[in-house]
C-alpha positions in Angstrom: 19.4 16.4 8.2 19.1 12.5 8.1 16.7 11.2 5.5 14.3 8.3 5.5 15.6 5.4 3.4 15.1 1.7 3.0 17.1 0.1 5.7 17.5 -3.6 6.2 18.0 -3.3 10.0 14.8 -1.2 10.3 12.8 -3.6 8.2 14.0 -6.6 10.4 12.8 -4.7 13.5 9.5 -3.4 12.1 6.7 -5.3 13.5 3.6 -3.9 11.6 2.6 -6.2 8.8 1.9 -4.0 5.7 -0.2 -6.9 4.3 -2.8 -5.8 6.7 -3.3 -2.9 4.3 -6.5 -3.5 2.5 -7.4 -7.0 3.9 -5.3 -10.2 3.7 -6.5 -11.7 0.6 -3.4 -13.9 0.2 -0.6 -15.1 2.3 -1.5 -13.7 5.7 -2.4 -15.5 9.0 -5.0 -13.0 10.4 -7.9 -13.8 12.6 -9.8 -15.6 9.8 -10.4 -19.1 11.3 -8.8 -20.8 8.4 -6.7 -23.7 9.2 -7.8 -26.7 7.1 -7.8 -27.4 3.3 -10.3 -25.9 0.9 -13.5 -27.6 -0.1 -13.3 -30.3 -2.6 -10.1 -31.8 -0.8 -12.0 -34.5 1.0 -11.0 -33.0 4.3 -12.9 -30.8 6.7 -14.0 -27.5 5.2 -13.1 -24.6 7.5 -15.6 -22.1 8.7 -15.1 -18.5 8.4 -16.6 -15.8 10.7 -17.1 -12.1 10.3 -17.4 -9.9 13.5 -18.5 -6.3 14.0 -15.4 -4.4 15.0 -17.3 -2.0 17.2 -19.0 -4.6 19.3 -17.4 -8.0 18.7 -20.8 -9.6 17.7 -20.8 -12.3 15.0 -22.3 -10.8 11.9 -21.9 -13.6 9.4 -20.4 -17.2 9.3 -20.0 -19.7 6.5 -17.8 -22.5 5.0 -15.0 -21.9 2.6 -15.8 -22.5 -1.1 -14.4 -24.8 -3.7 -12.1 -22.9 -6.0 -12.1 -25.5 -8.8 -15.9 -25.6 -8.8 -16.3 -21.8 -8.9 -13.8 -21.3 -11.7 -15.4 -24.1 -13.8 -18.8 -22.6 -13.4 -17.5 -19.2 -14.5 -15.7 -20.8 -17.5 -19.0 -22.6 -18.6 -20.9 -19.4 -18.4 -18.8 -16.5 -19.7 -19.0 -17.2 -23.4 -22.8 -16.9 -23.5 -22.6 -13.6 -21.6 -19.9 -12.3 -23.9 -22.1 -13.2 -26.9 -24.9 -10.9 -25.7 -25.1 -7.5 -27.3 -23.4 -4.7 -25.4 -26.8 -3.1 -25.0 -28.1 -6.1 -23.2 -25.1 -6.1 -20.8 -25.5 -2.4 -20.2 -29.2 -2.8 -19.4 -28.6 -5.7 -17.0 -26.0 -3.7 -15.1 -28.3 -0.7 -14.9 -30.8 -3.1 -13.3 -28.1 -3.9 -10.8 -27.8 -0.3 -10.0 -31.5 -0.1 -9.4 -31.4 -3.2 -7.1 -28.7 -1.6 -5.0 -30.7 1.7 -4.8 -33.7 -0.3 -3.5 -31.5 -2.0 -0.9 -29.5 1.2 -0.1 -30.1 1.4 3.6 -29.8 -2.3 4.4 -26.5 -2.4 2.4 -25.1 0.7 4.1 -26.1 -0.7 7.5 -24.3 -3.9 6.7 -21.1 -2.2 5.5 -21.1 0.0 8.6 -21.5 -2.9 11.0 -18.9 -5.1 9.2 -16.2 -2.5 8.7 -17.0 -0.2 11.7 -17.0 2.9 9.5 -19.7 5.5 10.4 -23.1 5.0 8.7 -22.7 8.3 6.8 -19.6 6.9 5.2 -21.1 3.6 4.4 -24.0 5.3 2.7 -21.5 7.2 0.6 -19.9 3.9 -0.4 -23.3 2.5 -1.5 -23.8 5.6 -3.6 -20.4 4.9 -5.3 -21.5 1.4 -6.1 -24.6 2.7 -7.9 -22.7 5.4 -9.7 -20.1 3.0 -11.0 -22.5 1.6 -13.6 -23.1 4.8 -15.5 -19.4 5.8 -15.2 -18.3 2.4 -16.5 -20.7 2.6 -19.4 -19.2 6.0 -20.4 -15.6 4.8 -19.8 -16.2 1.7 -22.0 -17.5 3.8 -24.8 -14.6 6.0 -24.6 -11.7 3.7 -23.9 -12.9 0.7 -26.1 -15.0 2.2 -28.8 -15.1 0.5 -32.2 -13.3 2.5 -34.9 -12.8 2.4 -38.6 -9.3 3.3 -40.0 -8.2 4.0 -43.4 -6.7 1.0 -45.3 -5.2 0.5 -48.7 -6.9 -1.1 -51.8 -10.3 -0.2 -50.8 -10.4 -2.3 -47.8 -11.1 -1.1 -44.2 -9.3 -1.5 -40.9 -11.4 -2.2 -38.0 -10.6 -1.8 -34.3 -12.7 -3.7 -31.8 -12.2 -5.1 -28.3 -12.7 -8.6 -26.8 -13.1 -9.7 -23.2 -10.4 -11.8 -21.6 -12.7 -14.6 -20.3 -12.8 -15.4 -16.7 -11.3 -12.7 -14.3 -10.5 -13.3 -10.6 -11.2 -10.3 -8.3 -9.6 -10.1 -4.9 -11.4 -7.6 -2.7 -10.2 -5.4 0.3 -11.9 -4.8 3.6 -11.7 -1.0 3.8 -14.3 -0.4 0.9 -15.6 -4.0 0.7 -18.3 -3.1 -1.9 -17.1 -0.1 -3.7 -13.5 -1.3 -4.6 -14.3 -4.8 -5.9 -17.4 -3.4 -7.6 -15.0 -1.1 -9.5 -13.5 -4.2 -11.1 -16.6 -6.3 -11.4 -18.9 -3.9 -13.2 -16.3 -3.0 -16.0 -15.4 -6.7 -16.3 -19.1 -7.7 -16.8 -19.7 -4.8 -19.1 -16.8 -6.0 -21.4 -18.2 -9.6 -21.5 -16.1 -11.3 -18.9 -17.2 -13.7 -16.2 -15.9 -12.9 -12.6 -14.9 -15.1 -9.7 -14.9 -12.7 -6.6 -13.2 -13.5 -3.5 -13.9 -10.8 -0.8 -11.6 -10.2 2.1 -12.1 -12.7 4.9 -12.8 -9.8 7.1 -15.8 -8.5 5.2 -17.6 -11.7 3.9 -21.1 -10.6 4.6 -20.6 -7.4 2.4 -19.2 -9.5 -0.4 -22.1 -12.0 -0.3 -24.6 -9.1 -0.3 -23.0 -7.5 -3.4 -23.0 -10.7 -5.4 -26.6 -11.3 -4.5 -27.5 -7.9 -5.9 -25.8 -8.8 -9.2 -27.9 -12.0 -9.4 -31.1 -10.3 -8.4 -30.6 -7.9 -11.3 -30.4 -10.7 -13.8 -26.6 -11.2 -14.3 -26.3 -14.9 -14.8 -25.2 -16.7 -11.6 -22.5 -18.4 -13.6 -21.0 -15.1 -14.5 -20.5 -13.6 -11.0 -19.2 -16.3 -8.6 -18.7 -15.7 -4.9 -15.6 -17.5 -3.5 -15.7 -17.6 0.3 -12.3 -18.2 1.8 -9.2 -17.0 3.5 -5.5 -17.0 2.3 -5.5 -20.6 1.0 -8.5 -19.9 -1.2 -6.9 -16.7 -2.4 -3.7 -18.4 -3.4 -5.5 -21.2 -5.1 -7.7 -18.7 -7.1 -4.7 -16.5 -8.1 -2.7 -19.6 -9.4 -5.7 -21.3 -11.1 -5.1 -22.1 -14.7 -8.7 -21.5 -15.4 -8.6 -17.8 -14.9 -7.6 -15.4 -17.7 -6.6 -12.6 -15.3 -6.6 -11.2 -11.9 -7.7 -7.8 -10.6 -6.4 -6.9 -7.2 -6.7 -4.2 -4.6 -4.6 -4.8 -1.4 -1.2 -4.7 0.2 2.1 -4.2 -1.5 3.5 -7.5 -0.1 0.6 -9.4 -1.6 0.9 -7.5 -4.9 4.5 -8.3 -5.1 3.8 -11.9 -4.6 1.1 -11.8 -7.4 3.6 -10.1 -9.7 6.1 -12.9 -9.1 3.4 -15.5 -9.6 2.3 -14.0 -12.9 5.8 -13.5 -14.2 5.8 -16.5 -16.4 2.2 -16.1 -17.4 2.3 -13.3 -20.0 -1.1 -14.6 -21.4 -2.9 -13.5 -18.3 -3.8 -9.9 -17.4 -2.8 -8.6 -13.9 -4.0 -5.3 -12.5 -2.6 -4.3 -9.1 -3.6 -1.4 -6.8 -1.3 -1.7 -3.7 -1.8 1.3 -1.5 0.7 4.1 -0.6 2.9 5.9 1.9 1.4 9.1 0.9 2.7 12.7 1.6 0.9 15.9 2.1 3.1 19.0 2.0 2.1 22.2 3.6 4.0 25.3 2.5 3.6 29.0 2.2 -0.1 29.3 3.3 -1.6 31.8 5.6 -4.8 29.9 6.4 -3.5 27.3 8.9 -7.0 26.3 10.0 -7.9 25.2 6.5 -4.6 23.5 6.1 -5.2 21.6 9.4 -8.6 20.4 8.3 -7.2 19.2 4.9 -4.4 17.3 6.7 -6.9 15.7 9.1 -9.3 14.7 6.4 -6.3 13.2 4.5 -4.8 11.3 7.4 -7.8 10.2 9.5 -10.9 9.8 7.3 -12.0 6.1 7.5 -9.7 5.7 10.6 -6.8 6.1 8.2 -7.8 2.9 6.4 -7.7 4.4 2.9 -5.0 3.6 0.3 -4.8 7.3 -0.5 -4.7 8.4 3.2 -1.8 10.7 4.1 0.7 8.8 6.1 3.4 11.7 6.1 3.0 15.4 6.6 5.9 17.5 5.4 5.7 21.0 6.6 7.6 24.2 6.2 9.7 24.7 9.4 8.2 28.2 10.1 4.6 26.8 9.9 5.1 23.6 11.7 4.3 24.6 15.3 1.2 26.8 14.5 0.0 24.1 12.1 0.2 21.4 14.7 -1.5 23.6 17.2 -4.3 24.2 14.7 -4.6 20.5 14.1 -4.6 19.5 17.7 -7.5 22.0 18.3 -9.5 20.2 15.6 -8.5 16.8 16.7 -9.7 17.3 20.2 -13.2 17.7 18.8 -13.2 14.7 16.6 -15.7 12.0 17.6 -14.5 8.4 17.5 -17.3 6.1 18.0 -19.5 3.2 16.8 -21.1 3.4 13.3 -24.6 4.3 14.4 -23.8 6.8 17.3 -25.6 10.0 17.7 -24.1 12.5 17.1 -22.4 10.9 14.1 -18.7 10.0 14.6 -16.0 11.4 12.3 -14.4 7.8 12.3 -15.0 4.5 13.8 -12.7 1.6 14.8 -10.0 0.0 12.7 -11.0 -3.4 11.3 -10.2 -5.7 14.2 -8.1 -6.0 17.5 -5.1 -7.5 15.8 -4.7 -4.5 13.5 -5.2 -2.1 16.4 -2.4 -4.0 18.4 -0.1 -4.0 15.4 -0.6 -0.3 14.9 0.1 0.4 18.6 3.3 -1.6 18.4 4.3 0.4 15.3 3.7 3.7 17.1 5.9 2.5 19.9 8.5 1.5 17.4 8.5 5.0 16.0 9.1 6.4 19.4 11.9 4.0 20.1 13.5 4.9 16.8 13.7 8.6 17.8 10.1 9.9 17.0 8.6 12.6 19.3 5.0 11.8 20.0 2.6 14.8 19.7 -0.6 12.9 20.3 -0.4 9.3 21.4 -2.2 6.4 19.8 -4.7 5.6 22.5 -7.3 2.9 22.7 -10.4 4.4 24.5 -12.5 1.2 24.6 -10.9 -1.8 26.2 -11.1 -5.0 24.1 -12.3 -3.1 21.0 -10.2 -1.8 18.1 -11.0 1.9 18.5 -8.0 4.2 18.1 -7.7 7.9 18.7 -5.8 9.7 15.9 -2.1 10.0 16.6 0.7 12.4 15.5 4.4 11.9 15.9 7.3 14.1 14.8 9.8 11.9 13.0 12.1 14.8 11.7 15.1 13.7 13.8 14.7 9.9 13.2 17.8 8.4 11.5 15.8 5.8 9.9 12.2 6.1 9.0 10.2 3.0 7.8 8.9 3.1 4.3 5.8 1.0 5.0 2.1 1.7 4.8 0.8 2.1 8.3 -2.9 1.4 7.6 -4.5 3.3 10.4 -4.8 6.8 12.1 -1.0 7.5 12.5 0.4 10.6 10.9 4.1 11.1 10.8 5.4 14.7 10.7 8.6 16.0 9.1 9.8 19.6 9.1 11.8 21.1 6.2 13.4 24.5 5.5 13.7 24.2 1.8 10.9 23.3 -0.7 13.2 21.2 -2.9 14.0 19.2 0.3 10.3 18.7 0.9 9.8 17.3 -2.5 12.8 15.0 -2.0 11.2 14.0 1.3 7.9 13.3 -0.4 9.6 11.1 -2.9 11.6 9.1 -0.3 9.3 6.2 -0.7 9.0 3.0 -2.8 5.3 3.9 -3.2 3.7 6.5 -5.4 0.0 6.6 -5.2 -1.2 10.0 -4.0 0.4 13.3 -3.0 -1.0 16.7 -2.1 0.3 20.2 -1.7 -1.4 22.9 0.5 0.0 26.2 -0.7 -1.3 29.6 -1.9 1.7 29.8 -4.4 0.8 28.5 -8.0 4.5 28.4 -8.9 5.2 25.9 -6.1 2.4 23.7 -7.3 3.9 23.7 -10.7 7.2 22.5 -9.3 5.4 20.0 -7.0 3.4 18.5 -9.8 6.4 18.2 -12.1 8.7 16.6 -9.6 6.6 14.5 -7.2 6.3 10.9 -7.9 2.7 9.8 -7.7 -0.3 8.8 -9.8 -2.7 11.3 -8.1 -1.3 14.9 -7.5 -3.7 17.3 -5.7 -3.5 21.0 -4.9 -5.2 22.5 -1.9 -7.3 19.3 -1.7 -6.9 16.1 0.5 -4.9 13.2 -0.7 -7.9 10.9 -0.6 -11.4 11.2 -2.2 -10.4 10.4 -5.8 -13.3 10.6 -8.4 -14.4 7.4 -10.1 -14.7 9.6 -13.3 -10.9 9.8 -13.4 -8.1 7.2 -13.7 -7.0 5.8 -10.4 -3.5 4.3 -9.8 0.1 4.9 -8.8 3.7 4.0 -9.6 6.4 2.0 -7.8 4.9 -0.2 -5.1 1.5 1.4 -5.5 0.6 -0.4 -8.8 1.8 -2.0 -12.1 0.8 0.9 -14.4 -2.8 -0.4 -14.9 -4.9 2.4 -13.3 -8.5 1.6 -12.4 -11.7 3.6 -11.9 -12.4 5.2 -15.3 -9.5 3.3 -16.9 -10.6 -0.1 -15.7 -12.0 -0.6 -19.2 -8.4 -0.8 -20.4 -7.7 -4.0 -18.5 -11.1 -5.7 -18.9 -10.8 -6.0 -22.6 -8.0 -6.2 -25.2 -7.9 -4.5 -28.7 -8.2 -6.5 -31.8 -7.4 -4.9 -35.3 -8.8 -6.4 -38.4 -8.0 -5.6 -42.0 -11.3 -6.3 -43.9 -12.7 -6.3 -47.4 -16.1 -7.5 -48.7 -14.5 -9.5 -51.5 -11.1 -11.1 -51.9 -8.7 -9.3 -54.2 -5.0 -9.9 -54.5 -2.2 -9.6 -57.0 1.7 -9.9 -57.0 3.1 -7.1 -59.1 6.9 -7.7 -58.5 9.0 -10.8 -58.5 7.2 -13.1 -60.9 8.6 -14.7 -64.1 6.7 -14.0 -67.3 4.1 -16.7 -67.9 
């Protein structure tokens, strides 16, 4: 049976831009109305516009910011924030959580309108923003706690942590509040200042989030909002005034950042770059539950989650009945605008350009030998609504190893479980993987051999908890997991050998006096 591998001819033909993955923070053209230099250049400052995907209505508009000015302001402010006691920073961030609670419904409404996701999902995202504070406080105490160690000659060894200084945060569009907040809160807690550039597709949400920090009493100099598109993102990432960059986005942008930072070992770089995630269904009698788990993995958030299942690998004898069970559920899924009643399962993808690229990608899979089971249809003319699609790619000679950031599920049939694991690992990515099976021994083999940072059993590939580390291997990250482990990249350890009084002697190697 032919296997999916990295193929230069296929890469040349492939039209879907993986950079569309979590928003184009750097190096993408996109529909972001950016064509002129940044502020401070003496030339016209571009205007950026955010539209509601479901309606096309303009939601927010503003001018691109001045990168130099924002970094300079953060540099001037971070030392005073870092000098504050940890208890002061903790209390300030808890006030931030209370501010978000007070504005919960307005925040959720804004996220729903700007991303197109259902209101119920936007509310869940705001809940995650609030919960992040207490989780980060616990994580900071756990991961960066002060410690005393034994030391010779009556001295003591102290382990403490220091902030880096000014950290840049590049945010995505799929979770425009929760994911950047997952960088910003632990960065502030550790004593850093932050320059935050939201995706040019979700500027209103980014501005709302920063205003909540300021309303809670976080100094304005310590959380700066940089409005901009690709030019501003590049300028911020390469700015000498930052001490590190925290990024969630596409693999192509992450690779570019990795190259940019290659000769800057003094700067911290944390990358979360998405995935081409597998879900394997094997040896299970409950096909309805398996179907629901696969659908939740592949199509929640219109497939716009970095942990979404892109590939279903299924035992040959279960394939047809599982697909039939999935089809029965998918016929009932509601795809609609965020505030629809009854509530939709999923909304549109982020914009028309993304919908068009996904449509072209589905056609490319068909032309490459894929057998469509459910076509990728656009039910509303002129708007980026997509109906979830499935395509059997078992007989394709070449399968693209790219992150199709939308509601497309590729299905591969396998006879042997070892072949299924090999197929799951046939990717440069390694973020999330899931096994649906009633056989514990199979999960033991799956966990031991599958290459991913998140490995689940009888659970979806998505829905990772902020109380756990979050990250992957390969093109999914650079071994700096976030969520609970974000404390690790927001502060660095300092070891000190200390004594109350100076005492020293040289016992060997001296001539007699």
